[in-house]
C-alpha positions as CSV (number, residue, x, y, z in Angstrom):
1,X,-0.6,-13.0,19.6
2,X,2.1,-12.2,17.1
3,X,1.7,-8.7,15.5
4,X,3.1,-8.7,12.0
5,X,3.2,-5.8,9.4
6,X,2.0,-6.8,5.9
7,X,1.7,-5.2,2.6
8,X,-1.5,-5.9,0.4
9,X,-0.6,-6.5,-3.2
10,X,-2.6,-8.1,-5.9
11,X,-5.3,-9.3,-3.5
12,X,-2.7,-11.0,-1.4
13,X,-1.4,-9.9,2.2
14,X,2.4,-10.3,2.0
15,X,4.3,-10.3,5.4
16,X,7.2,-7.9,5.7
17,X,9.1,-10.3,8.0
18,X,9.6,-14.0,8.3
19,X,6.8,-15.8,10.1
20,X,7.2,-18.6,12.5
21,X,4.5,-20.8,11.0
22,X,4.2,-24.2,9.5
23,X,3.5,-24.3,5.7
24,X,-0.4,-24.7,5.4
25,X,-1.1,-23.6,8.9
26,X,-4.3,-21.5,9.3
27,X,-4.3,-18.3,11.4
28,X,-6.8,-15.7,12.2
29,X,-5.9,-12.1,11.4
30,X,-7.2,-8.6,12.6
31,X,-6.7,-5.8,10.1
32,X,-5.9,-2.4,11.4
33,X,-5.4,0.4,8.9
34,X,-2.1,2.3,9.0
35,X,-1.9,5.9,10.2
36,X,-1.3,6.8,6.5
37,X,-4.9,6.0,5.8
38,X,-6.0,8.1,8.8
39,X,-3.8,11.1,7.6
40,X,-5.3,10.8,4.0
41,X,-8.8,10.9,5.6
42,X,-8.0,14.1,7.5
43,X,-6.6,15.7,4.3
44,X,-9.5,14.8,2.0
45,X,-11.2,18.1,2.4
46,X,-8.0,20.3,1.7
47,X,-8.6,22.4,-1.6
48,X,-5.0,22.7,-2.7
49,X,-4.9,19.9,-5.3
50,X,-6.0,17.6,-2.5
51,X,-5.7,14.3,-4.5
52,X,-2.0,14.9,-5.1
53,X,-1.5,16.1,-1.5
54,X,-3.2,13.0,-0.2
55,X,-1.0,10.6,-2.3
56,X,2.2,12.6,-1.4
57,X,1.3,12.3,2.4
58,X,0.5,8.6,2.1
59,X,3.8,7.8,0.1
60,X,5.8,9.8,2.7
61,X,4.2,8.0,5.5
62,X,4.5,4.5,3.8
63,X,8.2,5.0,3.1
64,X,8.8,6.1,6.7
65,X,7.0,3.0,8.1
66,X,8.7,0.5,5.7
67,X,12.2,2.1,6.5
68,X,11.9,1.7,10.4
């Protein structure tokens, strides 16, 4: 198994690193949501402008994960 981080954009999964695959090769994937999605879920019931807070928390987490 080869774990790979990807970003989902415009209905396409885009790897964040080079893959050791042959062009046209088919693979199976397992999608595991990032911790950012779990954090947003925990924050969904907070009253203090919760939508902005959810987006801010997700943006902070995504920037952290991508920069690592």
